[in-house]
C-alpha positions as CSV (number, residue, x, y, z in Angstrom):
1,M,-97.1,62.1,-0.9
2,T,-97.1,60.8,2.7
3,L,-97.9,57.1,2.8
4,P,-100.7,56.7,5.4
5,M,-99.3,54.4,8.1
6,P,-101.9,51.9,9.4
7,P,-103.2,52.5,12.9
8,A,-101.4,50.6,15.7
9,G,-102.1,47.0,15.3
10,A,-103.2,47.2,11.7
11,G,-99.8,46.6,10.0
12,L,-99.0,47.8,6.4
13,A,-97.8,44.5,5.3
14,R,-100.8,42.5,6.2
15,R,-103.9,44.3,5.3
16,S,-105.7,41.6,3.5
17,L,-108.3,43.6,1.7
18,L,-109.4,42.3,-1.6
19,R,-110.7,39.2,-3.0
20,G,-110.8,38.5,-6.6
21,V,-110.5,36.5,-9.6
22,G,-108.1,36.1,-12.3
23,L,-107.0,34.6,-15.5
24,A,-104.3,35.2,-18.1
25,A,-104.7,38.1,-20.4
26,G,-107.5,37.8,-22.9
27,A,-108.6,34.3,-21.9
28,A,-112.1,33.3,-21.1
29,P,-112.7,32.5,-17.4
30,L,-112.6,28.9,-16.4
31,T,-115.4,27.4,-14.2
32,I,-114.5,25.9,-10.9
33,G,-115.5,22.5,-12.3
34,S,-112.6,22.7,-14.8
35,L,-109.9,23.1,-12.1
36,P,-107.8,20.1,-11.0
37,R,-109.4,18.0,-8.3
38,P,-106.7,16.7,-6.0
39,S,-107.7,15.2,-2.7
40,V,-105.8,14.5,0.5
41,A,-106.2,10.7,0.0
42,Q,-105.3,10.7,-3.7
43,A,-102.6,13.4,-4.0
44,A,-99.8,12.8,-6.4
45,S,-96.7,11.0,-5.2
46,P,-93.4,12.8,-5.0
47,A,-92.2,11.1,-8.1
48,E,-95.3,12.2,-10.0
49,R,-95.3,15.7,-8.7
50,R,-92.7,18.3,-9.7
51,M,-91.9,19.2,-6.1
52,T,-88.8,20.0,-4.0
53,L,-88.4,20.6,-0.3
54,D,-85.5,22.7,0.8
55,N,-84.4,25.1,3.6
56,A,-85.4,22.5,6.2
57,V,-85.1,23.7,9.8
58,T,-86.4,22.8,13.2
59,V,-87.9,25.5,15.4
60,T,-88.2,24.8,19.1
61,R,-91.5,25.1,20.9
62,M,-89.9,27.7,23.3
63,R,-88.8,29.8,20.3
64,L,-92.3,29.6,18.8
65,D,-94.0,30.6,22.1
66,N,-91.5,33.5,22.6
67,L,-92.2,34.9,19.2
68,V,-95.9,34.5,19.5
69,A,-95.9,36.3,22.8
70,T,-94.4,39.4,21.1
71,W,-96.6,39.3,18.0
72,H,-99.8,38.5,19.8
73,A,-99.3,41.7,21.8
74,T,-98.7,43.6,18.5
75,F,-101.9,42.3,16.9
76,N,-103.9,42.6,20.1
77,T,-104.1,46.4,20.2
78,G,-106.1,47.7,23.1
79,D,-106.0,44.3,24.8
80,V,-109.3,43.2,23.3
81,L,-108.3,39.6,23.7
82,R,-106.8,38.0,26.7
83,A,-103.0,38.0,26.7
84,F,-101.2,35.0,25.2
85,D,-100.9,32.3,27.8
86,P,-98.2,29.7,27.0
87,A,-99.5,27.4,29.6
88,M,-102.9,27.1,27.9
89,Q,-102.0,28.2,24.3
90,G,-98.4,27.1,24.0
91,A,-96.8,24.9,21.4
92,G,-97.0,21.2,22.1
93,S,-93.9,20.3,20.2
94,D,-91.0,21.6,18.1
95,V,-91.8,22.1,14.4
96,R,-90.0,21.2,11.2
97,L,-90.3,23.9,8.5
98,S,-89.5,23.3,4.9
99,R,-89.9,25.5,1.8
100,I,-91.9,23.8,-1.0
101,I,-91.0,24.6,-4.6
102,T,-93.4,23.5,-7.3
103,T,-95.2,24.8,-10.4
104,T,-98.7,25.9,-11.2
105,E,-100.4,26.5,-14.5
106,L,-101.9,29.8,-15.5
107,P,-105.5,29.1,-16.6
108,G,-106.1,30.3,-20.2
109,T,-102.5,30.3,-21.4
110,G,-101.2,26.9,-20.1
111,E,-97.9,28.6,-19.0
112,R,-96.3,26.9,-16.0
113,V,-94.7,29.1,-13.5
114,T,-92.6,28.3,-10.4
115,I,-94.2,29.0,-7.0
116,S,-93.1,28.5,-3.4
117,G,-94.8,27.7,-0.1
118,L,-94.3,26.4,3.3
119,L,-94.7,22.9,4.8
120,A,-94.8,22.8,8.6
121,I,-95.1,19.6,10.5
122,P,-94.7,18.6,14.2
123,A,-91.1,17.5,14.8
124,G,-90.8,13.8,15.2
125,A,-94.3,13.1,13.8
126,T,-94.9,9.7,12.3
127,G,-97.8,7.9,10.6
128,R,-101.0,9.8,9.6
129,I,-101.5,13.4,10.6
130,P,-104.3,15.9,9.7
131,V,-103.6,18.7,7.2
132,V,-104.5,22.4,7.2
133,S,-104.2,24.3,4.0
134,W,-103.4,27.9,5.0
135,Q,-104.2,30.9,2.8
136,H,-102.4,34.1,3.9
137,G,-103.7,37.7,3.8
138,T,-102.6,40.7,1.7
139,I,-99.0,41.7,1.8
140,F,-97.3,44.7,0.0
141,G,-94.2,43.6,-1.8
142,A,-93.1,40.0,-2.3
143,D,-91.0,39.2,0.8
144,S,-93.3,38.5,3.8
145,V,-94.5,35.2,2.6
146,P,-95.0,31.9,4.4
147,S,-91.9,30.2,3.0
148,N,-89.6,32.8,4.5
149,L,-90.7,31.8,8.0
150,T,-87.8,29.3,7.9
151,R,-85.6,32.2,8.9
152,I,-86.9,32.2,12.5
153,A,-84.9,29.1,13.3
154,E,-81.9,31.3,14.0
155,D,-82.3,32.5,17.6
156,D,-80.9,35.9,16.9
157,Y,-83.2,36.5,13.9
158,V,-85.6,39.4,14.6
159,M,-89.0,39.3,12.8
160,R,-90.0,42.6,11.3
161,E,-93.2,44.1,9.9
162,G,-93.2,44.0,6.1
163,T,-90.5,41.4,6.0
164,D,-91.9,38.4,7.9
165,S,-95.2,36.6,8.0
166,A,-96.5,36.9,11.6
167,E,-99.8,35.5,10.6
168,T,-98.1,32.3,9.4
169,L,-96.1,32.2,12.6
170,F,-99.5,32.0,14.5
171,M,-100.7,29.2,12.3
172,V,-97.5,27.2,12.8
173,Q,-97.4,27.7,16.6
174,R,-101.0,27.0,17.1
175,L,-101.6,24.2,14.7
176,A,-98.3,22.7,13.4
177,A,-96.9,22.6,16.9
178,N,-100.1,20.8,18.1
179,G,-100.4,17.9,15.8
180,F,-101.4,19.3,12.3
181,A,-99.4,19.6,9.1
182,V,-99.7,23.2,7.7
183,I,-99.3,23.8,4.0
184,G,-99.3,27.5,2.8
185,A,-98.8,28.9,-0.7
186,D,-96.8,32.1,-1.2
187,Y,-99.1,32.8,-4.2
188,I,-98.3,33.8,-7.8
189,G,-96.2,36.9,-8.0
190,K,-95.0,36.5,-4.4
191,G,-91.9,35.0,-2.8
192,P,-88.5,34.2,-4.2
193,F,-89.6,32.9,-7.6
194,R,-91.7,35.9,-8.5
195,D,-89.3,36.7,-11.4
196,G,-90.9,40.1,-12.1
197,R,-94.4,38.6,-12.5
198,P,-97.3,40.7,-11.1
199,E,-99.3,39.1,-8.4
200,A,-102.7,37.6,-9.2
201,Y,-104.6,39.4,-6.4
202,V,-108.1,38.0,-5.9
203,V,-107.9,36.5,-9.4
204,K,-110.1,33.6,-8.9
205,E,-109.0,30.9,-11.4
206,A,-105.3,31.5,-11.0
207,T,-105.4,31.8,-7.3
208,T,-107.5,28.6,-6.9
209,R,-105.2,26.7,-9.2
210,C,-102.2,27.9,-7.3
211,C,-103.6,26.8,-3.9
212,L,-104.7,23.4,-5.2
213,D,-101.2,22.8,-6.7
214,M,-99.5,23.9,-3.5
215,L,-101.7,21.6,-1.5
216,D,-100.9,18.7,-3.8
217,A,-97.2,19.5,-3.6
218,G,-97.3,19.8,0.2
219,I,-99.0,16.4,0.5
220,A,-96.3,14.9,-1.8
221,G,-93.7,16.5,0.5
222,M,-95.3,14.9,3.5
223,R,-95.1,11.5,1.9
224,S,-91.5,12.1,1.0
225,L,-90.9,12.4,4.7
226,G,-92.7,9.2,5.6
227,L,-96.0,10.9,6.7
228,E,-99.5,10.0,5.5
229,P,-102.0,12.9,5.1
230,G,-105.1,12.6,7.2
231,P,-108.3,14.7,7.2
232,L,-108.1,18.1,5.4
233,F,-109.0,21.4,7.0
234,L,-108.8,25.0,5.6
235,H,-108.2,28.4,7.0
236,G,-107.5,31.8,5.6
237,W,-107.5,35.5,6.6
238,S,-108.8,38.5,4.5
239,Q,-107.5,38.0,1.0
240,G,-106.8,34.4,2.2
241,A,-110.4,34.2,3.4
242,I,-111.9,34.5,-0.1
243,N,-109.1,32.2,-1.4
244,T,-110.2,29.7,1.2
245,Q,-113.8,29.9,0.1
246,W,-112.8,29.3,-3.5
247,L,-110.6,26.4,-2.5
248,A,-113.4,24.9,-0.4
249,Q,-115.7,25.2,-3.3
250,A,-113.3,23.7,-5.8
251,L,-112.6,20.7,-3.5
252,Q,-116.3,20.2,-2.9
253,D,-116.9,20.4,-6.7
254,G,-114.3,17.8,-7.1
255,G,-116.0,15.4,-4.7
256,R,-113.5,15.8,-1.9
257,P,-114.8,18.4,0.5
258,A,-112.6,19.4,3.4
259,R,-113.5,18.1,6.9
260,A,-114.1,21.7,8.0
261,A,-113.0,25.2,6.9
262,A,-112.7,28.6,8.5
263,A,-112.3,32.2,7.2
264,A,-111.4,35.3,9.2
265,S,-112.5,38.7,8.0
266,P,-114.0,37.1,4.9
267,F,-114.6,39.0,1.7
268,N,-117.4,37.7,-0.4
269,D,-119.1,40.1,-2.7
270,L,-116.3,42.0,-4.4
271,N,-118.5,44.7,-6.0
272,E,-120.1,45.7,-2.7
273,T,-116.7,45.6,-0.9
274,F,-115.2,47.9,-3.6
275,R,-118.2,50.3,-3.3
276,W,-118.0,50.3,0.5
277,W,-114.3,51.1,0.4
278,A,-114.9,53.9,-2.1
279,G,-117.7,55.4,0.0
280,G,-120.5,54.4,-2.3
281,L,-122.2,52.2,0.3
282,T,-122.8,52.7,4.0
283,Y,-123.9,50.2,6.6
284,P,-125.2,50.8,10.1
285,A,-122.7,50.3,13.0
286,P,-123.2,46.9,14.6
287,T,-122.8,48.4,18.1
288,A,-123.3,51.7,19.9
289,A,-119.7,52.6,19.2
290,A,-118.8,54.6,16.1
291,Y,-117.6,52.3,13.3
292,P,-113.9,52.9,12.3
293,A,-113.3,54.6,8.9
294,V,-111.7,52.6,6.1
295,P,-107.9,53.4,6.5
296,D,-106.0,55.1,3.7
297,W,-103.7,52.1,3.1
298,V,-106.7,50.3,1.6
299,S,-106.2,52.6,-1.5
300,L,-103.1,50.5,-2.2
301,G,-105.1,47.3,-2.0
302,M,-107.6,48.8,-4.5
303,I,-104.8,49.5,-6.9
304,I,-103.5,46.0,-6.6
305,V,-107.0,44.7,-7.5
306,L,-107.2,46.9,-10.5
307,G,-103.6,45.9,-11.6
308,S,-104.3,42.2,-11.1
309,Y,-107.5,42.3,-13.2
310,Q,-105.8,44.3,-15.8
311,T,-103.0,41.8,-16.1
312,Y,-104.8,38.4,-15.7
313,Y,-108.1,39.2,-17.3
314,G,-106.7,41.2,-20.2
315,L,-108.4,44.5,-19.1
316,D,-105.9,46.8,-20.8
317,G,-106.0,50.3,-19.5
318,L,-108.1,49.5,-16.4
319,I,-105.9,51.4,-13.9
320,E,-106.0,54.6,-16.0
321,A,-109.7,54.3,-16.6
322,A,-110.7,53.5,-13.0
323,V,-108.3,55.8,-11.1
324,R,-108.7,59.6,-11.1
325,P,-106.2,61.3,-13.4
326,E,-104.4,63.1,-10.6
327,Y,-103.4,59.7,-9.1
328,H,-102.4,58.0,-12.3
329,E,-98.7,58.6,-11.7
330,M,-98.8,57.3,-8.2
331,A,-100.9,54.2,-9.1
332,L,-98.7,53.2,-12.1
333,K,-95.6,53.7,-10.0
334,F,-96.9,51.4,-7.3
335,W,-98.1,48.7,-9.7
336,P,-96.8,46.1,-10.3
337,D,-93.7,46.2,-8.0
338,E,-95.7,47.5,-5.0
339,G,-92.9,49.8,-3.8
340,L,-93.8,52.2,-1.0
341,D,-91.4,55.0,-1.9
342,F,-94.1,57.7,-2.6
343,D,-93.3,61.4,-3.0
344,P,-94.1,62.9,0.5
345,A,-94.9,66.3,-1.2
346,Q,-97.9,64.7,-3.0
347,H,-101.3,64.1,-1.5
348,F,-102.0,60.4,-0.8
349,P,-105.6,59.5,-1.9
350,K,-108.1,58.3,0.5
351,T,-110.3,55.3,-0.6
352,T,-113.1,57.8,-1.3
353,E,-110.8,59.9,-3.5
354,L,-109.0,57.2,-5.6
355,L,-111.6,56.1,-8.2
356,T,-113.0,57.9,-11.2
357,E,-116.0,60.0,-10.2
358,G,-119.3,58.2,-11.0
359,L,-117.7,54.9,-11.5
360,F,-120.5,53.0,-9.8
361,Q,-123.3,55.3,-10.9
362,G,-123.1,55.0,-14.7
363,F,-121.0,54.1,-17.7
364,T,-117.5,55.5,-17.6
365,A,-115.5,53.2,-19.9
366,D,-116.0,49.8,-21.5
367,V,-113.0,48.3,-19.6
368,V,-114.5,49.5,-16.3
369,S,-117.8,47.8,-17.1
370,R,-116.0,44.6,-17.9
371,F,-114.1,44.9,-14.6
372,L,-117.3,45.3,-12.6
373,R,-118.9,42.3,-14.3
374,Q,-115.8,40.2,-13.6
375,L,-116.0,41.2,-9.9
376,A,-119.6,40.0,-9.8
377,A,-118.8,36.8,-11.5
378,N,-116.2,35.9,-8.9
379,R,-118.0,36.6,-5.7
380,A,-118.0,33.8,-3.2
381,T,-121.2,34.7,-1.5
382,F,-123.7,32.1,-2.6
383,W,-122.6,28.5,-2.2
384,D,-124.2,25.5,-0.4
385,Y,-121.3,24.1,1.6
386,A,-121.2,20.4,2.0
387,A,-118.8,20.5,5.0
388,P,-118.8,22.8,8.1
389,M,-117.6,26.4,7.3
390,R,-117.1,29.0,10.0
391,F,-116.7,32.8,9.4
392,F,-115.0,34.9,12.1
393,Y,-115.9,38.5,11.6
394,G,-115.0,41.6,13.6
395,L,-117.5,44.2,14.9
396,A,-114.8,46.9,14.5
397,D,-113.0,45.6,11.4
398,E,-111.7,48.6,9.5
399,A,-111.2,46.6,6.2
400,I,-114.4,44.5,6.0
401,H,-117.7,45.5,7.5
402,P,-119.6,42.7,9.3
403,V,-122.6,43.2,6.9
404,L,-120.3,42.1,4.1
405,A,-118.8,39.2,6.1
406,Q,-122.3,38.0,7.1
407,Q,-123.8,37.7,3.6
408,P,-123.0,34.0,3.0
409,L,-124.4,32.9,6.4
410,A,-128.0,33.0,5.1
411,A,-127.2,31.5,1.8
412,G,-124.6,28.9,2.7
413,G,-126.8,26.2,4.1
414,A,-127.1,24.5,7.4
415,R,-123.3,23.8,7.7
416,I,-122.1,27.4,7.7
417,D,-122.0,29.6,10.8
418,G,-120.4,32.7,12.1
419,A,-118.4,33.9,15.1
420,A,-118.6,37.6,15.9
421,V,-115.6,39.1,17.5
422,P,-116.7,42.1,19.7
423,R,-114.3,45.1,19.2
424,G,-112.5,42.9,16.7
425,T,-110.3,44.9,14.3
426,H,-109.0,43.3,11.1
427,R,-106.0,41.8,12.9
428,I,-107.8,41.0,16.2
429,T,-110.4,39.1,14.3
430,F,-107.8,36.8,12.8
431,L,-106.0,36.5,16.1
432,A,-109.3,35.5,17.8
433,S,-109.8,32.7,15.3
434,L,-106.7,31.0,16.7
435,Y,-106.5,32.2,20.3
436,G,-110.0,33.5,21.2
437,N,-112.6,31.7,23.2
438,G,-115.8,32.3,25.1
439,A,-117.2,35.8,24.8
440,E,-114.2,36.8,22.6
441,T,-115.7,34.7,19.8
442,S,-119.4,34.7,20.7
443,G,-119.1,31.3,22.4
444,Q,-117.3,29.5,19.5
445,P,-114.0,27.7,20.3
446,D,-110.7,28.5,18.8
447,L,-109.8,26.6,15.6
448,L,-107.4,24.2,17.2
449,T,-110.2,23.0,19.5
450,W,-112.8,23.0,16.7
451,F,-110.6,21.2,14.2
452,R,-109.7,18.6,16.8
453,S,-113.4,18.0,17.5
454,R,-113.9,17.2,13.8
455,L,-111.2,14.5,13.7
456,P,-112.5,10.9,13.5
457,G,-112.6,8.9,16.7
């Protein structure tokens, strides 16, 4: 089985493709209203919060700009966006990076598990600074997480695809090096404290709880360093985009809406997304150019969704029921460790070949019906946002069609808007949210400019 490598600029390790839900096995889903309600102004103190900061390093602004110059070019396939310009888009200061270690509770079971994340702050910052909660995209394996970015402090360290989080590098260089604290969770089942636990991929309750707990821990970490958290902003890409929508909704439900939030390549309706990947839905191309096909690596993302729902919603046997028999062995080998050592002699399934025939047309198995109902229950499409929310969506995004990304724009109220990225692939769409401007983002500013415009005074 030959693993389909993603097209240039797509990147196996960062195809954030699925948005979900999640809960411990056999438990009834929690409502957003039952989740904890931390706020920036009222977060727990370090003494109250089980939180540790370690692996503290300082990364120079020159080092950040040099790394971004390399990875910007890697993401910007076809030179859709202007080249990175350090004079206009460079880091404004050195950055202090620390790993956050804390715990989160699995909804439904009450089990507390150790999770890790990243706290990035401008070096030498004092007083009150604004905060960005960052939700990263899909990764295969457990290593290329935000907290491992501390490794880049060594000048001879070479960042690699599948090992390091280039998307988090962009967030740190663009926002933490320009006046914001950035807090990012590695997620349940990812990072150094995974301990064999499967990830909770697009599992709504567990993911939202994890992001809330990491935000709380990061704020406690800031206070332990003598900093006071200011206004809260949110950003996420792909998997992290739906996580960001859930987080924004949970904070709003708790009476503490973020000052503003953004999502790049946002998944919303999980049922429709799954059907589009599987070839059960088609949409017109948004431009005269032929729309790109869903890449084969998305099949792995579909397996992760199935495995996560099987694990955290108690949907025993879901993978075998939803995946065609000829791909059972491959799928069960990949899940839950997400190893990419497939048999090159075996055919690797396209997204249109992976699922049981007729899965969306009629009854196939009770566990599949429960899965589809759970997907529907966890969509993030219909929500009246109390604070500004901006969706960046690509007009050539191979993993999320713009029709899917646009769905909340009509239902989300007057405070939600969109920024189309012409020729924007999955990666370029995210890159444009941080470095694009003018026609590259349909006239909308990059997030640093937009977030700064939302600061008081």
